[in-house]
Structures are given as C-alpha cells and as structure tokens.
C-alpha positions in Angstrom: 124.7 83.9 110.7 123.5 87.5 110.3 124.4 89.2 107.0 123.5 92.6 105.6 122.1 92.2 102.1 122.4 95.0 99.5 119.5 96.0 97.3 120.9 94.4 94.1 120.8 90.9 95.6 117.2 91.4 96.4 116.5 92.7 92.9 118.2 89.7 91.3 116.1 87.4 93.5 113.0 89.2 92.3 113.9 88.9 88.7 114.7 85.2 88.7 114.0 82.2 90.9 117.6 81.3 91.1 120.2 80.2 93.7 120.2 83.8 95.0 116.6 83.5 96.0 117.3 80.1 97.5 120.1 81.7 99.6 117.7 84.4 100.8 115.2 81.7 101.9 117.8 79.6 103.7 117.4 79.0 107.4 121.2 79.2 107.7 121.2 83.0 107.5 119.5 85.9 109.1 119.4 88.7 106.5 119.2 92.3 107.3 119.0 95.4 105.1 118.4 99.1 105.3 115.0 100.9 104.9 116.0 102.6 101.7 116.3 99.2 100.0 112.6 98.8 99.7 112.1 102.4 98.3 114.9 101.7 95.8 113.2 98.5 94.7 109.8 100.2 94.4 111.4 103.0 92.3 112.5 100.4 89.8 109.4 98.2 89.9 108.5 98.6 86.2 112.0 97.7 85.0 112.3 94.8 87.4 108.8 93.4 86.4 109.7 93.7 82.8 113.0 91.9 83.2 111.3 89.2 85.2 108.4 89.0 82.8 105.9 89.2 85.6 102.8 91.3 86.4 102.8 94.0 89.1 100.7 91.6 91.2 103.2 88.8 90.8 106.0 91.3 91.6 104.2 92.3 94.8 103.7 88.7 95.9 107.3 87.7 95.3 108.6 90.8 97.0 106.4 90.2 100.0 107.7 86.7 100.3 111.3 87.8 100.0 110.9 90.6 102.5 109.6 88.1 105.1 113.1 86.7 105.1 114.9 90.1 105.6 114.8 92.2 108.7 115.2 96.0 108.2 117.8 97.7 110.5 116.2 100.8 111.9 117.4 104.2 110.7 117.9 105.1 114.4 120.4 102.2 114.8 122.3 103.2 111.7 122.4 106.9 112.5 125.2 106.7 115.0 127.5 104.8 112.6 126.6 106.8 109.5 129.5 109.3 109.8 132.1 106.5 109.9 130.4 104.7 107.0 130.3 107.8 104.9 134.0 108.3 105.5 134.7 104.7 104.5 132.6 104.9 101.3 133.1 108.5 100.3 135.7 107.8 97.6 134.1 104.5 96.6 130.3 104.8 96.4 128.7 107.2 98.9 125.3 105.9 98.0 126.1 102.6 99.7 127.2 104.1 103.0 123.9 103.1 104.6 124.7 99.4 104.1 128.1 99.9 105.7 126.5 101.9 108.5 124.1 99.0 109.1 127.0 96.6 109.2 128.8 98.8 111.8 125.6 99.2 113.8 124.4 95.7 114.4 126.2 92.4 115.1 126.7 90.6 111.8 129.2 88.8 109.7 129.4 91.2 106.8 127.6 92.4 103.7 126.3 90.2 100.8 126.9 92.1 97.6 128.3 91.3 94.2 129.2 95.0 93.8 133.0 95.1 93.3 133.1 98.6 94.9 132.4 97.1 98.3 135.6 95.1 98.0 137.6 98.3 97.9 136.8 99.1 101.5 138.6 97.0 104.2 136.5 97.6 107.3 133.5 95.2 106.6 133.7 91.6 105.3 132.0 91.2 101.9 130.4 88.0 100.7 129.8 87.6 97.0 127.8 85.1 95.1 129.8 82.5 93.2 129.4 83.0 89.4 129.5 79.3 88.6 126.6 78.3 90.8 
C-alpha cells in the first residue's frame, strides 16, 4: 500500500521511538514524500534534537534509517499536478500543496497526516494516526 507521508509524521518519528516510527518501518506500506520534507526537517534539526534529547549524530543516524523507508517523489513528477494541488489547498494551507501534488502524481492510497487541515479537502484520502495507540 503506497502512502504519501507528510513532514510532521517523519518529525514525530524522529523525536520518539513510538508507534509512528513502527508504522514507518512496517513492510505493509510503501511510504513516499516530497523533496522539501528533508529540507524542512534539516531546518528544524536543533529543535527536533532538543525535543528528542539526542545529539546531532544520533539525529542523523535516526533520520538516515527513517529515510531508507521513504521514497521521494521527484519534483518533475509533481510539477504537472501542482496547479491542481495549489487550487485544492489555496484556502486551506498552500504550504502543503506539494503533498497533494505528490498524491495526484503517483499511484497511492492517500496522505498520512494528523494535520486537520488536510481533512478539509475532499480530493485525496487522508489517513490519521489513532490517538489512543
């Protein structure tokens, strides 16, 4: 099952070895993301490391392992769908149009995000993580 994963799910998996990390490592899913996800993570490395109480080296090691389980959808593939994605997300959160474009561009089941704003659009199926797990 192919699923687009948003940056926040990757960050949460970096911060804590929890069920979200277990999901990312599951063989039941093939996770995909957009290229800007890595740069967003790198931009917030100090805060993520502090929250996780890990060193930069530990951060890099964990991120490396996580990214081995996530394929990046090429910007070229996303480009053709970005206009529609921007239209869908314009009034919701234009910053997340890339994830919607990825979902439109490649065969997948939807986007994994706990961001409630994704639920406001009706074009792409959204998977959220159960809070009680």
